[in-house]
C-alpha positions as CSV (number, residue, x, y, z in Angstrom):
1,M,0.0,0.0,0.0
2,G,1.2,3.4,-0.9
3,N,0.8,6.7,1.0
4,L,-1.2,9.6,-0.4
5,G,-0.7,12.4,2.1
6,L,-2.0,10.9,5.4
7,S,-4.1,8.3,3.8
8,R,-3.0,4.9,2.6
9,V,-3.9,3.8,-0.9
10,D,-3.9,0.3,-2.2
11,D,-1.1,-0.4,-4.7
12,A,-3.5,-1.6,-7.3
13,V,-5.5,1.7,-7.2
14,A,-2.3,3.7,-7.3
15,A,-1.0,1.7,-10.3
16,K,-4.3,2.1,-12.1
17,H,-4.5,5.8,-11.6
18,T,-1.0,7.1,-12.2
19,G,-2.0,10.8,-11.7
20,L,-3.4,10.2,-8.2
21,E,-0.5,11.9,-6.4
22,E,-0.5,14.9,-8.7
23,Y,-4.3,15.3,-8.2
24,A,-4.0,14.9,-4.4
25,A,-1.2,17.6,-4.3
26,C,-3.4,19.9,-6.4
27,Q,-6.4,19.4,-4.1
28,S,-4.3,20.0,-1.1
29,N,-2.9,23.2,-2.6
30,A,-6.5,24.3,-3.5
31,F,-7.7,23.8,0.1
32,M,-4.7,25.7,1.5
33,K,-5.4,28.6,-0.9
34,G,-8.9,28.6,0.4
35,V,-7.8,28.7,4.1
36,F,-5.3,31.5,3.3
37,T,-8.0,33.4,1.5
38,F,-10.4,33.1,4.4
39,V,-7.8,34.3,6.9
40,T,-6.6,37.3,4.8
41,G,-10.1,38.2,3.5
42,T,-11.6,38.2,7.0
43,G,-8.6,40.2,8.4
44,A,-8.7,42.7,5.5
45,T,-12.5,43.2,5.7
46,F,-12.3,43.6,9.5
47,G,-9.5,46.2,9.1
48,L,-11.4,48.1,6.5
49,Q,-14.4,48.1,8.8
50,M,-12.4,49.4,11.7
51,F,-11.2,52.3,9.4
52,I,-14.8,53.0,8.3
53,Q,-16.1,52.8,11.9
54,R,-14.2,55.9,12.8
55,K,-16.6,57.9,10.7
56,F,-19.8,55.8,11.1
57,P,-19.9,54.2,14.5
58,Y,-21.7,50.8,14.8
59,P,-21.4,47.8,17.1
60,V,-18.2,45.6,16.7
61,Q,-20.1,42.3,16.6
62,W,-21.5,43.4,13.2
63,S,-18.0,44.0,12.0
64,L,-16.9,40.5,13.0
65,L,-20.0,38.9,11.4
66,V,-19.6,40.8,8.1
67,A,-15.8,40.1,8.1
68,A,-16.4,36.4,8.6
69,V,-19.1,36.2,5.9
70,A,-16.9,38.1,3.4
71,G,-13.9,35.9,4.2
72,S,-16.1,32.8,3.8
73,V,-17.5,33.9,0.4
74,A,-14.0,34.8,-0.9
75,S,-12.6,31.5,0.4
76,Y,-15.5,29.5,-1.3
77,G,-14.9,31.3,-4.6
78,V,-11.1,30.6,-4.6
79,T,-11.5,27.0,-3.5
80,R,-14.1,26.4,-6.1
81,V,-12.0,27.7,-9.0
82,E,-8.9,25.9,-7.8
83,T,-10.8,22.6,-7.3
84,Q,-12.2,22.9,-10.9
85,K,-8.6,23.2,-12.1
86,C,-7.7,20.0,-10.2
87,S,-10.7,18.2,-11.7
88,N,-9.6,19.3,-15.2
89,L,-6.1,18.1,-14.3
90,W,-7.5,14.7,-13.2
91,L,-9.5,14.3,-16.4
92,F,-6.4,15.2,-18.4
93,L,-4.2,12.7,-16.5
94,E,-6.8,9.9,-16.9
95,T,-7.9,10.5,-20.5
96,G,-5.2,12.6,-22.1
97,Q,-7.8,15.2,-23.1
98,L,-8.9,18.4,-21.5
99,P,-12.6,18.7,-20.6
100,K,-13.2,21.3,-23.4
101,D,-11.6,18.8,-25.9
102,M,-14.2,16.2,-24.9
103,N,-17.1,18.5,-25.5
104,T,-16.2,19.7,-29.0
105,D,-18.2,18.6,-31.9
106,R,-15.9,16.6,-34.2
107,H,-18.5,16.4,-37.1
108,S,-17.8,19.9,-38.3
């Protein structure tokens, strides 16, 4: 059995899917980008709100809530785009074609 990150993968599965390690590395990278985006997006939004709050005072709990929501939305967007790239990589590694190549009409 081979290792794939912290998980163990059966050798037969690893031999059948030669691009499994690349795909797993891509997914790990996508999730780390999402976490980084959440942290920086939340911090940046909160900092911007603290700057705005000097002119328009409002309760801090709303700043925290809005910052967390903004960070979550940004994180979701980044993770979704990066995960789609990993899916396209997986399809390419398995079939040798990009997804747009599979959908093209070859009868023209």
